[in-house]
C-alpha positions in Angstrom: 64.6 -2.1 24.3 65.2 -6.0 24.3 68.4 -8.1 24.6 71.3 -6.8 22.7 71.2 -10.1 20.7 68.3 -9.2 18.8 68.5 -5.3 17.9 68.3 -4.9 14.0 66.9 -6.7 11.1 66.2 -10.2 11.1 69.8 -11.0 9.9 71.2 -9.8 13.2 68.7 -11.6 15.7 71.1 -14.1 16.9 71.5 -15.2 20.5 74.1 -13.8 22.4 77.3 -16.1 22.9 77.7 -17.6 26.2 80.4 -17.3 28.7 83.2 -19.6 28.6 82.5 -21.0 31.9 78.9 -22.1 30.7 78.2 -25.5 29.5 78.0 -25.8 25.5 80.7 -23.0 25.0 83.3 -24.0 22.1 85.2 -20.9 21.6 84.1 -20.6 18.0 81.3 -19.5 15.7 80.5 -20.7 12.2 80.7 -18.5 9.7 80.4 -19.0 5.6 84.2 -18.9 5.3 85.2 -21.5 8.6 84.9 -21.1 12.1 85.6 -17.7 13.7 88.0 -18.1 16.8 87.8 -15.1 19.3 91.6 -14.0 20.7 92.4 -16.5 23.3 90.5 -19.5 22.4 91.4 -22.6 23.9 93.9 -24.5 21.6 92.7 -28.2 22.1 89.1 -26.5 20.3 91.1 -25.9 17.0 90.4 -28.4 14.3 92.8 -30.8 13.1 93.8 -30.1 9.5 92.9 -32.6 7.0 96.6 -32.2 5.3 98.4 -33.2 8.6 96.1 -36.7 9.1 96.9 -37.1 5.3 100.6 -37.0 5.9 100.7 -39.3 9.1 98.7 -41.9 7.2 101.2 -41.6 4.0 103.9 -41.8 6.2 102.6 -44.9 8.1 101.8 -46.8 4.8 105.2 -45.8 3.5 106.7 -47.3 6.3 104.9 -50.6 6.0 105.6 -50.6 2.3 109.5 -50.0 2.9 109.5 -52.7 5.4 107.6 -55.2 3.0 109.8 -54.1 0.1 113.0 -54.5 2.2 112.2 -58.5 3.1 111.1 -58.8 -0.4 114.5 -57.6 -2.1 116.5 -59.4 0.5 115.1 -62.8 0.5 112.7 -63.2 -2.6 114.3 -61.4 -5.1 117.7 -62.0 -3.8 117.5 -65.6 -3.6 118.2 -67.2 -6.8 121.6 -65.2 -6.7 122.2 -66.8 -3.3 121.7 -70.3 -4.4 123.8 -69.8 -7.5 126.8 -68.1 -5.2 126.3 -71.3 -2.6 126.5 -73.9 -5.4 129.7 -72.5 -6.8 131.1 -71.9 -3.4 130.8 -75.7 -2.5 131.8 -77.1 -6.0 135.3 -78.1 -5.5 136.0 -79.7 -8.7 134.5 -76.6 -10.9 136.7 -75.4 -13.9 134.6 -71.9 -13.9 135.1 -70.0 -10.8 132.6 -67.3 -11.8 134.3 -64.4 -10.7 132.2 -61.9 -12.9 128.1 -62.2 -13.5 128.8 -62.7 -17.5 130.0 -66.5 -17.1 126.9 -67.1 -15.2 124.2 -66.4 -17.6 124.5 -69.5 -19.7 124.7 -72.0 -16.5 121.3 -69.9 -15.3 119.4 -70.6 -18.4 120.1 -74.2 -18.9 119.1 -75.0 -15.0 116.1 -73.1 -15.4 115.3 -74.7 -18.9 116.0 -78.2 -17.6 114.3 -78.1 -14.4 111.2 -76.5 -12.8 110.5 -72.6 -13.1 111.2 -72.3 -9.2 114.2 -74.3 -9.1 116.1 -71.0 -8.3 113.8 -70.6 -5.2 114.7 -73.8 -3.4 115.3 -73.6 0.4 113.8 -70.1 0.5 111.4 -71.4 3.0 114.2 -72.9 5.4 116.1 -69.9 5.1 113.2 -67.5 6.5 112.7 -70.4 9.1 116.1 -70.3 10.0 116.3 -66.5 10.5 113.0 -66.6 12.6 114.4 -69.1 15.0 117.3 -66.5 15.4 115.2 -63.8 16.3 113.1 -65.9 18.6 116.3 -67.1 20.5 117.4 -63.9 21.1 114.2 -62.7 22.3 113.8 -65.8 24.7 117.3 -65.1 25.9 117.0 -61.1 26.4 113.9 -62.1 28.8 115.6 -64.5 30.6 119.0 -63.0 31.0 120.1 -59.1 31.5 121.8 -59.3 27.9 120.3 -56.2 26.0 118.9 -57.2 22.6 119.5 -53.8 21.4 122.0 -50.9 21.8 122.9 -47.5 20.4 125.8 -45.4 20.0 125.3 -44.0 23.5 125.6 -47.5 24.9 128.4 -48.4 27.3 131.1 -50.6 26.4 129.7 -53.3 28.8 126.4 -53.2 27.2 128.0 -53.7 23.8 130.2 -56.7 24.9 126.9 -58.0 26.1 125.0 -57.6 23.1 127.7 -59.3 21.1 127.5 -62.2 23.6 123.9 -62.6 23.0 124.3 -62.7 19.2 126.9 -65.2 19.5 124.5 -67.4 21.8 122.0 -67.2 19.5 124.1 -68.3 16.6 125.2 -71.3 18.4 121.6 -72.4 18.7 120.7 -71.8 14.9 124.4 -73.6 13.8 122.4 -77.0 13.1 119.4 -75.5 11.6 121.4 -73.4 9.0 123.4 -76.3 8.1 120.4 -78.0 7.0 119.0 -75.0 5.3 122.1 -74.9 3.4 121.5 -78.4 1.9 118.3 -77.6 1.0 119.3 -74.6 -1.1 122.0 -76.2 -2.9 120.9 -79.5 -3.7 119.7 -80.5 -7.4 116.1 -81.1 -7.8 117.0 -83.9 -10.5 118.5 -86.2 -8.4 117.2 -85.4 -4.7 113.5 -85.4 -3.5 112.0 -82.0 -2.5 112.4 -81.5 1.0 109.1 -81.2 3.6 108.1 -77.9 5.0 109.6 -79.2 8.8 112.6 -81.1 7.1 114.9 -78.4 8.3 113.8 -78.5 11.6 114.0 -82.4 11.9 117.4 -82.2 10.5 118.8 -79.4 12.5 117.2 -81.0 16.0 118.6 -84.2 15.2 122.0 -82.9 14.6 122.1 -80.6 17.5 121.1 -83.5 19.6 123.5 -86.1 18.3 126.6 -83.6 19.1 129.1 -85.8 17.2 129.0 -87.9 14.0 129.2 -91.5 13.1 132.5 -93.1 12.7 132.2 -93.9 9.0 131.1 -90.9 7.8 132.6 -87.5 6.8 130.0 -85.5 8.6 131.7 -83.2 11.1 130.2 -82.8 14.6 128.1 -80.0 15.0 130.6 -78.5 17.9 133.3 -78.2 14.9 130.9 -75.8 13.2 130.3 -73.5 16.2 133.6 -71.5 15.6 133.4 -70.5 11.9 129.6 -69.8 12.4 129.8 -67.6 15.0 132.8 -66.2 13.9 131.4 -65.2 10.7 128.2 -64.2 12.1 129.6 -61.7 14.6 131.9 -60.0 12.2 129.3 -59.8 9.4 126.9 -58.2 12.0 129.7 -55.7 13.5 131.0 -54.8 9.9 127.4 -54.1 8.4 126.6 -52.5 11.8 129.5 -50.0 11.4 129.0 -49.4 7.8 125.4 -48.8 8.2 125.7 -45.9 11.0 128.6 -44.7 9.0 126.6 -44.2 5.9 123.6 -42.9 7.6 125.4 -40.1 9.5 127.0 -39.1 6.1 123.8 -39.2 4.1 121.6 -37.3 6.9 124.3 -34.7 7.0 124.4 -34.3 3.3 120.9 -33.9 3.2 120.6 -31.2 6.2 123.4 -29.2 4.5 121.3 -29.2 1.1 118.1 -28.5 2.9 117.1 -24.7 2.7 117.8 -23.2 6.2 114.5 -22.2 7.9 113.9 -19.8 10.8 112.8 -22.3 13.1 114.2 -25.7 12.6 112.0 -27.6 14.8 109.2 -26.7 12.4 110.6 -28.3 9.4 108.8 -31.6 8.5 110.9 -34.1 7.2 109.8 -35.8 4.0 109.2 -39.5 3.1 112.4 -39.3 0.9 114.6 -38.0 4.0 112.8 -40.4 6.5 113.2 -43.7 4.8 115.7 -43.3 2.2 119.0 -42.9 4.0 118.1 -46.2 6.1 117.7 -48.0 3.0 121.0 -46.9 1.5 122.7 -47.6 4.6 121.4 -51.1 5.2 122.7 -51.8 1.3 125.8 -50.2 1.8 126.6 -52.2 5.1 125.5 -55.8 3.9 127.4 -55.4 0.6 130.7 -54.5 2.6 130.1 -57.1 4.9 129.6 -59.8 2.2 132.5 -58.7 0.1 134.9 -58.7 3.0 134.0 -61.9 4.4 133.4 -64.0 1.3 136.2 -66.2 1.5 135.3 -67.2 5.2 131.5 -67.9 3.8 133.2 -70.4 1.4 134.5 -72.2 4.2 132.0 -72.4 6.3 129.6 -73.5 3.5 131.9 -76.3 2.8 132.6 -77.5 6.4 128.4 -77.4 6.6 128.1 -79.5 3.7 130.6 -81.9 4.0 129.5 -85.7 4.8 125.6 -85.0 3.9 125.9 -86.7 0.6 124.6 -83.6 -1.3 124.3 -83.5 -4.9 124.3 -80.1 -6.5 123.8 -78.7 -10.4 127.1 -78.6 -12.4 128.0 -75.0 -12.1 130.3 -75.0 -15.3 127.8 -75.9 -17.6 124.3 -75.9 -16.2 123.7 -79.5 -17.4 124.0 -82.6 -15.1 124.6 -83.0 -11.6 127.9 -83.4 -9.3 128.4 -85.0 -6.0 130.1 -83.3 -3.2 132.7 -85.4 -1.7 135.4 -83.6 0.5 137.5 -84.5 3.6 138.3 -81.4 5.5 138.9 -82.1 9.1 138.4 -78.3 10.2 138.4 -74.6 9.6 142.0 -74.0 8.9 142.4 -77.3 6.9 139.5 -76.3 4.8 141.3 -73.0 4.2 144.6 -74.0 3.5 143.2 -77.0 1.4 141.4 -74.6 -0.9 144.7 -72.3 -1.4 147.0 -75.2 -2.1 144.2 -77.1 -4.8 142.3 -74.2 -6.3 144.4 -71.1 -5.4 143.1 -68.0 -3.9 140.7 -67.6 -6.7 138.8 -70.7 -5.0 137.7 -68.8 -2.0 136.0 -66.5 -4.4 134.2 -69.1 -6.2 130.5 -67.6 -7.3 131.6 -64.0 -6.5 130.0 -62.8 -9.9 126.7 -64.2 -8.2 127.1 -61.5 -5.4 127.8 -58.8 -7.8 124.7 -59.5 -9.9 122.6 -59.8 -6.6 123.7 -56.2 -5.4 123.4 -55.1 -9.0 119.7 -55.9 -8.8 119.2 -54.3 -5.5 120.8 -51.4 -6.4 118.4 -50.9 -9.6 115.7 -51.7 -7.1 116.8 -49.1 -4.6 117.1 -46.5 -7.4 113.3 -47.2 -8.1 112.6 -46.6 -4.4 114.4 -43.3 -4.6 112.4 -42.3 -7.5 109.0 -43.3 -5.8 110.1 -41.4 -3.0 110.7 -38.3 -4.5 107.5 -38.5 -6.0 105.6 -39.4 -3.0 107.5 -36.3 -1.1 106.2 -34.1 -3.7 102.7 -35.2 -3.3 102.8 -34.9 0.1 104.5 -31.7 0.5 102.3 -29.2 -2.1 104.2 -26.0 -3.0 103.6 -22.8 -0.9 101.2 -20.5 -3.1 103.6 -17.2 -3.9 102.9 -13.9 -2.8 101.3 -11.4 -5.2 103.6 -9.2 -7.2 104.8 -5.8 -5.4 103.0 -2.8 -6.6 99.6 -4.4 -6.8 97.4 -3.9 -3.5 95.4 -6.6 -1.8 91.9 -5.4 -1.4 90.3 -5.5 2.1 88.1 -8.6 3.2 85.1 -7.5 5.4 84.3 -10.5 7.5 80.9 -9.8 9.2 79.4 -12.2 12.0 76.5 -13.7 10.1 78.1 -13.6 6.9 75.7 -10.5 5.8 77.3 -7.2 5.3 76.1 -4.8 8.0 73.5 -2.4 7.4 75.1 1.4 7.6 71.8 2.9 8.6 72.0 0.8 11.8 75.5 2.1 12.7 74.0 5.7 13.1 71.2 4.3 15.3 73.2 2.0 17.9 76.6 3.0 18.9 77.4 -0.5 19.8 77.7 -0.7 15.9 80.4 1.8 15.6 83.2 -0.5 17.0 84.8 -3.7 15.6 82.9 -6.7 14.7 85.0 -8.7 16.4 83.4 -7.7 19.6 80.4 -9.5 18.6 82.4 -12.5 18.9 84.0 -12.0 22.3 82.8 -14.0 25.4 80.9 -11.1 27.2 79.9 -9.3 24.1 79.7 -5.6 23.5 79.5 -3.3 26.6 
């Protein structure tokens, strides 16, 4: 008799499987229903499911889209509200304080009608430039010094202090550039020339190098702006970070409680909604809380930065005409008490309605993002097919080695056919 792989009709004439140690052995044989794996086959030979690769790509694209959406919502969509808020804050002679969003609609309409279509997006380039300078400054300082750029909840008190000190140094560097960017974002396009791309860098550098103002101007020396700028920046960072951490832990704990318990928690894969949405809601809450608490200090900071720059802003009372900014503050404390005396406590909250309108639009965008996440999570995680009803038997499925049913007549001729057909797929073959 010939080799065992050639016994029987033509359908059974297949070469004997080689030993695992021999070349070309892959540990599996192809059949019409898919690869057949013998017991103990190497795991690395298993094919990667297409669904897993699809989920990884979907998570990658979702992360990229979320990053872009965060930048767009924080800087592009919110910038018109930031411009209105700053103009209201520095308008010391304003009759309307705009503490609610409803009083802002008429001035916004007039400003948009009588000026260019992009008037409320003025200064957005310099704003992004200042943020870039801050990030670059932190990177350079952290590379040249042992100050850590990033910390977590497990960091020691020393590391946290060094991290805050790094933030303070970065804020000192960007102070003159922030002042130049503020001028570009509040000045009226009717009475001012459109600034160039690098005007913010030029004005900030000249103000940083001078370190003092001329005798005949009301421009405050830049060193007097260090204290309010650093104080505001550090407080905003600390408040927003603490709020973000608290909200993130709370939201994720709530999601974990609502999630059905599995036998093995490590096998439970997080959906796109569970991965990214808690971070978005935490960032939103942290920024809202910090901006609300520090709004009076921001008003003082903007007035000090704008003093002596000969800036002309839009009339925030009606939206028609322009108003020059002429103030004479000696410092942070003098500015605060002057506002309280001349304008009352409401003067510290001028333009607060623009802040409410800004985060209202942000909340709407966040709600739309949540619906999108839920939809993507449903598509990425298809429902598991249910088991057949009780009482119905599942017909046995006979799987042959070659995809052709065995001939019963051969089972009587050769005892090797009487065993389990899985033995034909073993490395050594039937004995």
